[in-house]
N, C-alpha and C positions, 0 to 999 in steps of 0.2 A: 447415431448419437448414443453414447453409452449411457447406462442407467445407474452404474456404479460411480461412487465418488473417488477421486484420487486427491492425493495431498502431496506437495513439494514444499520441503523447508530448506532454508539456508541461512547462514550468518554471513553478513557483509561487512566490510570496513569501507570507509569513506574513500572510495575510488570510482571514478566516473565510469571506468571500464567494467566494474562489478555492477554498477546500478543498471548499466544497459543490459546486462544479463537478467535482471528482474523482468524487464519487458519482453524478453524471450520466454521465460517461465510462463508469464501472464497469457501471452499469446498462445502458447501450447495448451494450457489449461481451458482457454477461451474456445479454441478450435475443438477440443474433445467435447466440450459441451455444446457446441453448435452456435456460438453466437455469431452474429453477422461480421463482415470485415471491418465495418464502422464501429461497431461495439468493441470488438477485439482491440482495434487501434486506440479507441478512447481509454479503455480500461488499462492497457499498457502504459499509454502516456501518463495516466493518473497515478499509477504504481511508481513509476520511475520519479515523477514529480514528488510524490509523497516521501519516498526515500530521501531526496534532496532536501526536502523540508524537515525531516526528521534529524538529519545530520546537522543542518542550520540551526534548528532549536537547540539541539544538544551542544553545539559549539558555542552558545551564548554564554553558558554559565562555565567554560572552561578556558584556562589560560591558553594563548595561542600554540604553546609547545604541546599540549595534550589534545589538540583539536584532531589529530589523525592518529592517535595512539590506540592500543588495543580496547581500552575502555570505551572507545567510540563506536563499536560495533553494533549493528542493529540485527534483529531475527525477522526474517520474512516467511510468511506461510501463505502458500497459494493452493485454494482448493476449489476443486470443480464438482458440481453436483448436477443433477438432470435438470435443473432449472435456473442455475445461476453459477457465478464464479464469485469467489470471496478473496480478497488479499488482505492479510494483516501484517502490520509493520509494527514490531515491538522494540521497546529501548528502555533502559531504566530511564525514569522521569528525570530531566535535567531542567527543563524550562520553568521558570518561575511563574510564568504568565500563561495559565491554561487557556485563557480566553484568546490570547494571540495565536496559539497553537491551533484552536478550533476555527478562528476566522482564516488562517492559512489553509487548513484542510478545506474549509468551505469554498474557498477561491479555487481550489483544484477542482472541486466539484463542479462550480460554475464553468469554469474553463473547458473542461473535458466533457461534460455532461454525462458523467457515470450516474447510475441510478441512485447509488447510496455512498455516503462518506461520513464517518463518525469518528471523533477522537475523544478518548476517555482515559482517566488516570485510576489505576486500582493496585493498592499495596506497592506503591513506588514504582509500578510499570506503566509506561504510557503505551497505548496502543492505538493505531490508525487502522480503520477497517474500511475498505472499498468493496462495493458489491455491484455487480452488473447482472441483471435478469434476462434470461431469454424473453424476447418481447411478448411472446404468447403466454408467459407465465408471469410476467410483471405485476405487482401487486397494485391495485387501484389506489389512487390518491394523489 
């Protein structure tokens, strides 16, 4: 298992084929970190779900003709560290209901059982962060 971190970044448009690629990116980072097959599958599924939810939340505020346009792109960052993998999904904040977004992300965490899922808005940028720890390094709590 590597001790150095690695980072993969990409920008995605609302296309199911591209969302599936996020799962492959997460699986690769998870394997580098040494996550179990179960944890790797859970984090990959959570990342794909979070991308779908992000596109869904963004489309709520847009006219149907703009729902697949270039302004609907999201930015995905996958980082692996010696003790965890983090996935961040960023987009210009479009949902007017931050609580609805938090509830959807909480639902992803409950369905997939990832160690952490957070939704925050800063300076007009919405960010979903998912975290999966190596079980030997998981924080107590």
